[in-house]
Each structure stands twice: as C-alpha cells, then as structure tokens.
The first five atom37 places (N, CA, C, CB, O) and aatype in JSON, in Angstrom:
{
  "aatype": [20, 20, 20, 20, 20, 20, 20, 20, 20, 20, 20, 20, 20, 20, 20, 20, 20, 20, 20, 20, 20, 20, 20, 20, 20, 20, 20, 20, 20, 20, 20, 20, 20, 20, 20, 20, 20, 20, 20, 20, 20, 20, 20, 20, 20, 20, 20, 20, 20, 20, 20, 20, 20, 20, 20, 20, 20, 20, 20, 20, 20, 20, 20, 20, 20, 20, 20, 20, 20, 20, 20, 20, 20, 20, 20, 20, 20],
  "atom_mask": [
    [1, 1, 1, 1, 1],
    [1, 1, 1, 1, 1],
    [1, 1, 1, 1, 1],
    [1, 1, 1, 1, 1],
    [1, 1, 1, 1, 1],
    [1, 1, 1, 1, 1],
    [1, 1, 1, 1, 1],
    [1, 1, 1, 1, 1],
    [1, 1, 1, 1, 1],
    [1, 1, 1, 1, 1],
    [1, 1, 1, 1, 1],
    [1, 1, 1, 1, 1],
    [1, 1, 1, 1, 1],
    [1, 1, 1, 1, 1],
    [1, 1, 1, 1, 1],
    [1, 1, 1, 1, 1],
    [1, 1, 1, 1, 1],
    [1, 1, 1, 1, 1],
    [1, 1, 1, 1, 1],
    [1, 1, 1, 1, 1],
    [1, 1, 1, 1, 1],
    [1, 1, 1, 1, 1],
    [1, 1, 1, 1, 1],
    [1, 1, 1, 1, 1],
    [1, 1, 1, 1, 1],
    [1, 1, 1, 1, 1],
    [1, 1, 1, 1, 1],
    [1, 1, 1, 1, 1],
    [1, 1, 1, 1, 1],
    [1, 1, 1, 1, 1],
    [1, 1, 1, 1, 1],
    [1, 1, 1, 1, 1],
    [1, 1, 1, 1, 1],
    [1, 1, 1, 1, 1],
    [1, 1, 1, 1, 1],
    [1, 1, 1, 1, 1],
    [1, 1, 1, 1, 1],
    [1, 1, 1, 1, 1],
    [1, 1, 1, 1, 1],
    [1, 1, 1, 1, 1],
    [1, 1, 1, 1, 1],
    [1, 1, 1, 1, 1],
    [1, 1, 1, 1, 1],
    [1, 1, 1, 1, 1],
    [1, 1, 1, 1, 1],
    [1, 1, 1, 1, 1],
    [1, 1, 1, 1, 1],
    [1, 1, 1, 1, 1],
    [1, 1, 1, 1, 1],
    [1, 1, 1, 1, 1],
    [1, 1, 1, 1, 1],
    [1, 1, 1, 1, 1],
    [1, 1, 1, 1, 1],
    [1, 1, 1, 1, 1],
    [1, 1, 1, 1, 1],
    [1, 1, 1, 1, 1],
    [1, 1, 1, 1, 1],
    [1, 1, 1, 1, 1],
    [1, 1, 1, 1, 1],
    [1, 1, 1, 1, 1],
    [1, 1, 1, 1, 1],
    [1, 1, 1, 1, 1],
    [1, 1, 1, 1, 1],
    [1, 1, 1, 1, 1],
    [1, 1, 1, 1, 1],
    [1, 1, 1, 1, 1],
    [1, 1, 1, 1, 1],
    [1, 1, 1, 1, 1],
    [1, 1, 1, 1, 1],
    [1, 1, 1, 1, 1],
    [1, 1, 1, 1, 1],
    [1, 1, 1, 1, 1],
    [1, 1, 1, 1, 1],
    [1, 1, 1, 1, 1],
    [1, 1, 1, 1, 1],
    [1, 1, 1, 1, 1],
    [1, 1, 1, 1, 1]
  ],
  "atom_positions": [
    [[0.84, -1.18, 0.0], [0.0, 0.0, 0.0], [0.89, 1.25, 0.0], [-0.96, -0.01, 1.22], [1.88, 1.32, 0.73]],
    [[0.53, 2.21, -0.82], [1.25, 3.48, -0.89], [0.97, 4.27, 0.38], [0.84, 4.29, -2.14], [-0.16, 4.34, 0.85]],
    [[2.02, 4.86, 0.93], [1.91, 5.71, 2.11], [2.08, 7.16, 1.67], [2.98, 5.32, 3.2], [3.05, 7.5, 0.99]],
    [[1.13, 8.0, 2.05], [1.26, 9.42, 1.74], [1.71, 10.14, 3.0], [-0.07, 10.01, 1.2], [0.99, 10.18, 4.01]],
    [[2.9, 10.72, 2.93], [3.44, 11.48, 4.05], [4.53, 12.41, 3.56], [3.98, 10.54, 5.16], [5.22, 12.12, 2.58]],
    [[4.68, 13.52, 4.23], [5.7, 14.51, 3.87], [5.64, 14.9, 2.4], [7.09, 13.97, 4.2], [6.67, 15.03, 1.74]],
    [[4.43, 15.08, 1.89], [4.21, 15.49, 0.5], [4.79, 14.5, -0.52], [4.81, 16.85, 0.26], [5.24, 14.9, -1.59]],
    [[4.78, 13.22, -0.17], [5.21, 12.18, -1.12], [4.3, 10.96, -1.0], [6.68, 11.79, -0.88], [3.63, 10.76, 0.01]],
    [[4.29, 10.16, -2.05], [3.72, 8.81, -2.01], [4.91, 7.86, -2.03], [2.73, 8.54, -3.22], [5.79, 7.99, -2.87]],
    [[4.94, 6.9, -1.11], [6.07, 5.99, -1.02], [5.57, 4.56, -0.86], [6.99, 6.36, 0.17], [4.59, 4.29, -0.18]],
    [[6.28, 3.65, -1.53], [5.97, 2.22, -1.4], [7.24, 1.41, -1.59], [4.88, 1.79, -2.44], [8.1, 1.75, -2.41]],
    [[7.36, 0.34, -0.81], [8.47, -0.6, -0.94], [7.96, -1.87, -1.6], [9.12, -0.91, 0.44], [6.95, -2.44, -1.18]],
    [[8.67, -2.31, -2.62], [8.35, -3.54, -3.33], [9.46, -4.55, -3.06], [8.18, -3.29, -4.87], [10.64, -4.21, -3.13]],
    [[9.08, -5.78, -2.75], [10.06, -6.83, -2.48], [9.88, -7.96, -3.49], [9.92, -7.37, -1.02], [8.76, -8.4, -3.74]],
    [[10.99, -8.41, -4.05], [10.97, -9.44, -5.08], [11.81, -10.63, -4.64], [11.49, -8.88, -6.43], [12.47, -10.6, -3.6]],
    [[11.78, -11.68, -5.46], [12.54, -12.9, -5.15], [14.04, -12.66, -5.18], [12.18, -14.0, -6.12], [14.78, -13.22, -4.37]],
    [[14.48, -11.81, -6.11], [15.92, -11.61, -6.28], [16.18, -10.29, -7.03], [16.55, -12.8, -7.04], [15.24, -9.57, -7.37]],
    [[17.42, -10.01, -7.27], [17.81, -8.77, -7.93], [17.29, -8.7, -9.36], [19.32, -8.63, -7.93], [16.84, -7.64, -9.81]],
    [[17.33, -9.8, -10.08], [16.88, -9.81, -11.47], [15.42, -9.41, -11.57], [17.09, -11.19, -12.1], [15.05, -8.62, -12.44]],
    [[14.57, -9.95, -10.69], [13.15, -9.59, -10.7], [12.97, -8.11, -10.34], [12.35, -10.48, -9.73], [12.15, -7.42, -10.95]],
    [[13.72, -7.65, -9.36], [13.62, -6.24, -8.96], [14.04, -5.33, -10.11], [14.5, -5.97, -7.71], [13.38, -4.32, -10.38]],
    [[15.12, -5.67, -10.79], [15.61, -4.86, -11.89], [14.64, -4.9, -13.06], [17.0, -5.32, -12.33], [14.42, -3.88, -13.72]],
    [[14.06, -6.06, -13.33], [13.06, -6.17, -14.39], [11.86, -5.28, -14.11], [12.6, -7.63, -14.55], [11.35, -4.62, -15.02]],
    [[11.41, -5.25, -12.87], [10.32, -4.38, -12.46], [10.7, -2.92, -12.68], [9.96, -4.63, -10.98], [9.89, -2.14, -13.19]],
    [[11.9, -2.55, -12.3], [12.35, -1.16, -12.47], [12.37, -0.79, -13.96], [13.75, -0.97, -11.86], [12.05, 0.35, -14.32]],
    [[12.73, -1.72, -14.8], [12.74, -1.47, -16.24], [11.33, -1.19, -16.73], [13.35, -2.65, -17.01], [11.1, -0.27, -17.52]],
    [[10.37, -2.0, -16.27], [8.98, -1.79, -16.67], [8.48, -0.43, -16.18], [8.08, -2.91, -16.12], [7.81, 0.29, -16.92]],
    [[8.8, -0.09, -14.95], [8.39, 1.21, -14.39], [9.01, 2.34, -15.21], [8.8, 1.33, -12.9], [8.34, 3.32, -15.51]],
    [[10.27, 2.2, -15.57], [10.95, 3.24, -16.34], [10.25, 3.49, -17.67], [12.41, 2.85, -16.58], [10.1, 4.64, -18.09]],
    [[9.83, 2.43, -18.34], [9.14, 2.57, -19.63], [7.82, 3.31, -19.45], [8.88, 1.18, -20.27], [7.51, 4.23, -20.21]],
    [[7.05, 2.92, -18.45], [5.75, 3.56, -18.21], [5.94, 5.01, -17.75], [4.95, 2.78, -17.16], [5.19, 5.89, -18.18]],
    [[6.91, 5.27, -16.89], [7.16, 6.62, -16.4], [7.57, 7.54, -17.56], [8.26, 6.61, -15.32], [7.15, 8.7, -17.61]],
    [[8.36, 7.03, -18.46], [8.79, 7.83, -19.61], [7.59, 8.18, -20.49], [9.85, 7.07, -20.44], [7.48, 9.3, -20.97]],
    [[6.69, 7.22, -20.7], [5.47, 7.48, -21.48], [4.64, 8.59, -20.85], [4.63, 6.19, -21.61], [4.04, 9.4, -21.55]],
    [[4.62, 8.62, -19.51], [3.83, 9.61, -18.79], [4.6, 10.91, -18.56], [3.38, 9.04, -17.45], [4.04, 11.9, -18.07]],
    [[5.88, 10.92, -18.91], [6.77, 12.05, -18.64], [6.69, 12.44, -17.16], [6.42, 13.25, -19.54], [6.59, 13.62, -16.81]],
    [[6.75, 11.42, -16.32], [6.69, 11.63, -14.87], [7.57, 10.57, -14.22], [5.2, 11.55, -14.31], [7.23, 9.39, -14.25]],
    [[8.67, 10.97, -13.66], [9.71, 10.03, -13.26], [9.82, 9.91, -11.75], [11.05, 10.45, -13.85], [9.8, 10.92, -11.04]],
    [[9.95, 8.68, -11.24], [10.01, 8.46, -9.8], [11.4, 8.72, -9.22], [9.58, 7.05, -9.48], [12.4, 8.68, -9.93]],
    [[11.41, 8.98, -7.94], [12.64, 8.87, -7.16], [12.62, 7.44, -6.63], [12.74, 9.96, -5.98], [11.6, 6.99, -6.12]],
    [[13.73, 6.73, -6.76], [13.72, 5.36, -6.29], [15.1, 4.88, -5.89], [13.16, 4.45, -7.35], [16.12, 5.48, -6.23]],
    [[15.1, 3.79, -5.15], [16.36, 3.14, -4.79], [16.15, 1.64, -4.87], [16.85, 3.57, -3.36], [15.03, 1.14, -4.75]],
    [[17.24, 0.95, -5.08], [17.2, -0.5, -5.19], [18.39, -1.09, -4.45], [17.2, -0.95, -6.69], [19.54, -0.7, -4.67]],
    [[18.1, -2.03, -3.57], [19.14, -2.83, -2.92], [18.67, -4.27, -3.03], [19.39, -2.39, -1.41], [17.65, -4.66, -2.46]],
    [[19.45, -5.06, -3.77], [19.18, -6.46, -4.04], [17.75, -6.68, -4.49], [19.47, -7.29, -2.8], [17.44, -6.42, -5.66]],
    [[16.86, -7.15, -3.62], [15.51, -7.52, -4.05], [14.45, -6.49, -3.64], [15.14, -8.86, -3.48], [13.26, -6.75, -3.79]],
    [[14.87, -5.35, -3.14], [13.92, -4.32, -2.7], [14.04, -3.07, -3.57], [14.16, -3.96, -1.22], [15.13, -2.61, -3.9]],
    [[12.87, -2.55, -3.93], [12.79, -1.3, -4.67], [11.9, -0.37, -3.87], [12.25, -1.51, -6.14], [10.75, -0.71, -3.57]],
    [[12.41, 0.8, -3.52], [11.63, 1.81, -2.81], [11.37, 2.94, -3.79], [12.38, 2.32, -1.51], [12.3, 3.53, -4.35]],
    [[10.08, 3.25, -3.99], [9.69, 4.3, -4.93], [9.02, 5.42, -4.15], [8.74, 3.74, -6.03], [8.16, 5.19, -3.3]],
    [[9.43, 6.64, -4.45], [8.84, 7.84, -3.87], [8.39, 8.75, -5.01], [9.85, 8.57, -2.93], [9.15, 9.05, -5.93]],
    [[7.14, 9.17, -4.92], [6.56, 10.01, -5.96], [6.14, 11.36, -5.4], [5.36, 9.32, -6.61], [5.57, 11.44, -4.31]],
    [[6.43, 12.41, -6.14], [5.89, 13.75, -5.91], [6.08, 14.51, -7.22], [6.6, 14.49, -4.69], [6.88, 14.12, -8.06]],
    [[5.33, 15.59, -7.37], [5.4, 16.36, -8.61], [6.25, 17.59, -8.38], [3.99, 16.75, -9.11], [5.84, 18.53, -7.69]],
    [[7.42, 17.58, -8.96], [8.37, 18.68, -8.76], [7.83, 19.99, -9.33], [9.71, 18.33, -9.41], [8.0, 21.05, -8.73]],
    [[7.17, 19.92, -10.51], [6.64, 21.12, -11.15], [5.54, 21.8, -10.33], [6.1, 20.78, -12.52], [5.26, 22.98, -10.52]],
    [[4.94, 21.05, -9.4], [3.85, 21.6, -8.59], [4.35, 22.0, -7.2], [2.72, 20.57, -8.46], [3.54, 22.28, -6.3]],
    [[5.65, 22.03, -7.02], [6.2, 22.43, -5.73], [6.49, 21.26, -4.81], [5.25, 23.37, -5.05], [6.43, 21.39, -3.58]],
    [[6.8, 20.11, -5.4], [7.15, 18.91, -4.63], [6.02, 18.47, -3.71], [8.42, 19.15, -3.82], [6.23, 18.25, -2.51]],
    [[4.84, 18.35, -4.28], [3.68, 17.83, -3.55], [3.09, 16.66, -4.32], [2.61, 18.94, -3.32], [3.46, 16.43, -5.47]],
    [[2.19, 15.92, -3.7], [1.5, 14.81, -4.36], [0.35, 15.38, -5.18], [0.98, 13.76, -3.32], [-0.47, 16.16, -4.68]],
    [[0.31, 14.98, -6.45], [-0.76, 15.42, -7.35], [-1.39, 14.2, -8.0], [-0.22, 16.4, -8.43], [-0.99, 13.06, -7.75]],
    [[-2.39, 14.45, -8.84], [-3.03, 13.35, -9.57], [-2.04, 12.62, -10.47], [-4.19, 13.89, -10.41], [-2.2, 11.42, -10.72]],
    [[-1.03, 13.32, -10.95], [0.01, 12.68, -11.77], [0.68, 11.55, -10.98], [1.07, 13.71, -12.23], [0.93, 10.47, -11.51]],
    [[0.97, 11.81, -9.71], [1.6, 10.81, -8.86], [0.67, 9.64, -8.6], [2.04, 11.43, -7.53], [1.08, 8.48, -8.65]],
    [[-0.58, 9.94, -8.34], [-1.56, 8.88, -8.08], [-1.76, 8.0, -9.32], [-2.9, 9.48, -7.65], [-1.9, 6.79, -9.2]],
    [[-1.77, 8.62, -10.5], [-1.91, 7.84, -11.74], [-0.69, 6.95, -11.95], [-2.1, 8.78, -12.96], [-0.83, 5.78, -12.3]],
    [[0.51, 7.49, -11.73], [1.72, 6.67, -11.89], [1.73, 5.55, -10.86], [2.99, 7.54, -11.76], [2.14, 4.43, -11.19]],
    [[1.31, 5.81, -9.65], [1.24, 4.77, -8.62], [0.32, 3.64, -9.07], [0.74, 5.35, -7.28], [0.65, 2.46, -8.88]],
    [[-0.81, 3.97, -9.66], [-1.75, 2.95, -10.17], [-1.1, 2.13, -11.28], [-3.04, 3.61, -10.69], [-1.23, 0.9, -11.31]],
    [[-0.41, 2.8, -12.17], [0.28, 2.1, -13.26], [1.34, 1.17, -12.69], [0.92, 3.09, -14.24], [1.45, 0.02, -13.13]],
    [[2.11, 1.64, -11.73], [3.16, 0.81, -11.11], [2.53, -0.42, -10.46], [3.96, 1.62, -10.06], [3.02, -1.53, -10.64]],
    [[1.46, -0.21, -9.71], [0.79, -1.35, -9.08], [0.3, -2.35, -10.1], [-0.37, -0.87, -8.23], [0.35, -3.56, -9.86]],
    [[-0.18, -1.88, -11.24], [-0.71, -2.78, -12.27], [0.38, -3.68, -12.87], [-1.37, -1.97, -13.39], [0.08, -4.73, -13.43]],
    [[1.63, -3.27, -12.75], [2.74, -4.06, -13.29], [2.99, -5.33, -12.51], [3.99, -3.24, -13.32], [3.6, -6.27, -13.04]],
    [[2.54, -5.38, -11.27], [2.78, -6.58, -10.46], [1.5, -7.34, -10.13], [3.49, -6.21, -9.18], [1.54, -8.34, -9.41]],
    [[0.38, -6.88, -10.64], [-0.88, -7.57, -10.38], [-1.05, -8.76, -11.28], [-2.05, -6.63, -10.56], [-2.06, -9.46, -11.2]]
  ]
}
C-alpha cells in the first residue's frame, strides 16, 4: 500500500531476487517515460523503494503521482 506522508507517495516492493527487482524497475521506467513523470527510487538487491511527488507543482503529491502509482501497481498484479 502506498503511504502518503511529507508530500510524497512511497511504497516498498520486495521481489525474489535482484533480477526480478531490476526487471520491475525497467517496466516502471518505460511507463514513467510514457507519462513524462519520473520516480525517485532506490534498489538494494531484491527491494525497490519508490517515492513520488510532482516537482513542477512544488514537490507535492498530485493526480500525476496517483496515476503513476496505479500504473506501477498494475505491473505486479
């Protein structure tokens, strides 16, 4: 579940291994590029932490972030 706090949406995704985590990040990158809305994220082995906010709107959560969060969630459903 996405957590909204400090003007961001954040979620941690856990995978079986690094390859699955990296594959997920690749899928997210493709979708984010299509939306022209790019996440802040980090990856350590099998964990990917994604943080979303809209920089153009003053670093707050907007509908753009919520739409990207939905798209990201759909990649693992």
